[in-house]
C-alpha positions in Angstrom: 3.5 -34.4 -54.5 5.2 -36.5 -51.5 3.8 -37.2 -48.3 6.1 -34.8 -46.8 5.6 -32.2 -48.4 1.2 -32.6 -48.2 1.8 -32.9 -44.1 3.9 -29.4 -44.4 1.6 -27.3 -46.6 -1.0 -29.0 -43.7 1.2 -28.2 -40.5 1.7 -24.5 -42.3 -1.7 -22.4 -41.6 -1.4 -24.3 -37.8 1.9 -22.8 -36.8 0.1 -19.2 -37.8 -3.0 -20.2 -36.1 -1.2 -20.8 -32.7 1.4 -18.0 -33.2 -1.9 -15.3 -33.5 -3.6 -17.1 -30.5 -0.2 -16.9 -28.6 -0.2 -13.5 -29.9 -4.0 -12.8 -28.7 -3.6 -14.5 -24.8 -0.8 -12.5 -24.5 -2.9 -8.9 -25.8 -5.8 -10.3 -23.0 -2.8 -10.4 -20.2 -1.1 -6.7 -21.0 -4.5 -5.5 -21.0 -6.5 -6.9 -18.2 -2.5 -6.4 -15.9 -3.5 -2.4 -17.2 -7.1 -2.4 -15.9 -5.5 -4.1 -13.3 -2.9 -1.6 -11.9 -5.1 1.6 -13.3 -7.9 0.8 -10.6 -5.2 0.0 -7.9 -4.1 3.6 -8.8 -5.1 4.9 -5.9 -2.8 2.5 -3.8 0.1 3.7 -5.5 -0.4 7.2 -5.7 -1.3 7.3 -2.3 2.4 5.2 -1.2 4.8 7.1 -3.0 3.2 10.4 -1.4 3.1 8.7 2.0 6.6 7.5 1.2 8.0 11.2 0.2 6.3 12.6 3.1 7.8 10.2 5.5 11.3 11.4 4.0 10.8 14.6 5.4 8.9 14.2 8.5 11.8 12.0 9.5 14.8 13.9 9.2 12.7 16.6 10.8 12.1 14.2 14.0 15.8 13.4 13.6 16.6 16.7 14.5 14.0 17.2 17.2 15.2 13.8 19.1 19.1 15.5 19.0 17.9 18.7 20.3 15.9 16.8 23.2 18.1 14.2 24.0 18.6 14.7 27.2 15.0 14.9 28.4 13.4 12.1 27.5 9.8 13.3 28.2 10.3 15.2 24.9 12.8 11.8 22.8 10.2 9.5 23.8 6.8 10.7 21.7 9.5 11.8 19.6 11.2 7.9 19.5 6.9 6.4 18.9 6.5 8.4 16.0 9.9 7.3 14.4 9.1 4.5 15.0 5.3 4.0 13.9 6.4 6.7 10.5 9.6 3.6 10.1 6.6 0.9 10.1 4.2 2.9 7.8 7.2 3.5 5.5 8.1 -0.5 4.9 4.7 -1.1 4.5 4.8 1.5 1.1 7.7 -0.1 0.5 6.3 -3.8 0.7 3.1 -1.9 -1.8 5.2 -0.6 -4.4 7.5 -3.3 -4.2 4.5 -5.3 -5.3 1.8 -3.3 -7.5 5.3 -3.1 -10.1 6.1 -6.7 -9.8 2.4 -6.7 -11.8 3.8 -8.6 -15.4 2.0 -9.6 -18.3 4.2 -11.8 -18.2 2.9 -13.6 -14.8 0.6 -16.4 -14.7 -3.0 -15.7 -13.9 -2.2 -18.0 -10.3 1.1 -15.6 -9.9 -1.2 -13.0 -10.5 -3.6 -13.4 -8.3 -1.0 -14.6 -5.2 0.4 -10.8 -5.1 -2.9 -9.2 -5.5 -3.5 -11.2 -2.3 -1.0 -10.2 -0.6 -1.2 -6.5 -1.4 -4.8 -6.6 -1.0 -3.5 -8.2 3.1 -0.9 -5.3 3.0 -3.6 -2.1 2.3 -5.6 -3.7 5.3 -3.3 -3.9 7.7 -2.2 -0.5 6.8 -5.4 0.2 7.4 -6.7 -1.8 10.4 -3.0 -0.6 12.0 -5.0 2.7 12.1 -6.9 1.6 14.8 -3.4 1.4 17.4 -1.2 3.8 15.4 -3.5 6.8 15.6 -4.3 6.5 19.3 -0.9 5.9 20.0 0.0 9.0 17.0 -2.0 12.1 17.8 -0.6 12.4 21.6 3.0 11.9 20.5 2.1 14.2 17.6 1.0 17.0 19.6 4.0 16.8 21.9 6.5 17.4 19.5 4.3 19.8 17.9 4.1 22.1 20.8 7.7 22.0 22.1 9.0 22.7 17.8 6.8 25.2 16.7 5.1 26.7 19.3 7.7 26.6 21.9 4.9 24.7 24.5 5.3 22.2 27.3 1.8 20.0 26.1 2.1 18.2 29.3 1.2 21.6 31.3 -2.3 21.7 29.0 -5.3 21.8 31.3 -6.3 18.4 28.9 -7.6 15.2 30.3 -5.6 13.1 28.4 -7.6 9.7 29.4 -11.0 10.8 27.5 -8.5 12.2 25.4 -7.2 9.0 23.8 -10.8 7.4 23.7 -12.0 10.4 21.0 -8.9 9.0 18.8 -9.4 5.7 19.2 -13.3 6.1 18.5 -12.1 8.2 15.5 -9.8 5.9 14.2 -12.0 2.5 15.0 -14.9 4.9 12.0 -11.8 5.5 9.7 -11.4 2.6 9.6 -14.9 1.0 8.4 -15.0 3.3 5.9 -11.3 3.4 4.9 -11.8 -0.9 4.8 -15.0 -0.6 2.3 -13.5 1.4 0.2 -10.2 -0.8 -0.7 -12.2 -4.0 -0.8 -13.9 -2.8 -3.6 -11.6 -2.3 -5.6 -9.6 -5.5 -5.4 -12.7 -7.3 -5.4 -12.9 -6.1 -8.6 -9.7 -6.6 -9.8 -10.1 -10.6 -8.0 -13.0 -11.1 -10.2 -11.4 -9.8 -13.3 -8.7 -12.4 -13.0 -11.2 -14.9 -12.8 -12.8 -13.7 -15.7 -9.4 -13.4 -17.2 -8.0 -17.1 -16.2 -11.8 -18.6 -17.7 
């Protein structure tokens, strides 16, 4: 038997073993990414729901804006609501893009980077509620009262300062609880990625 034939015989099982190891690595990564995606499925579902609702909400706001273009006290709140809605749609769209870009073919480092960006967007979205809830509630009530009840919200005997402070308190409490839940989801996913990397 020639020396080269012996080398070929020796290398053949090694090639099969390498192929098996590569297949196993790929399966582990695919299972890992699907596990991470299932943990973050709530974020995906919420983003899709918010985008759908925002489309209908924006159509309503644009119609309201056109109907009340002559009255600044109505189109200004509608513009504020459109800005908040547009910001929310942009953030939800980015979150969906990052969620669907998580792939088993990516390196663990790239997957970690995408998860960190997704976590940043989710936390930014939640923390922005401290600003947006107080900004949203009064313009929403002004628009809703005029569009649905044909009432002028400005004429109601409400202490608007106390109302805004109450909204801010509610926003801070809501942000605290939402942030805790979000951190838990991402912490588990990032810890799992570290295990996968090891």
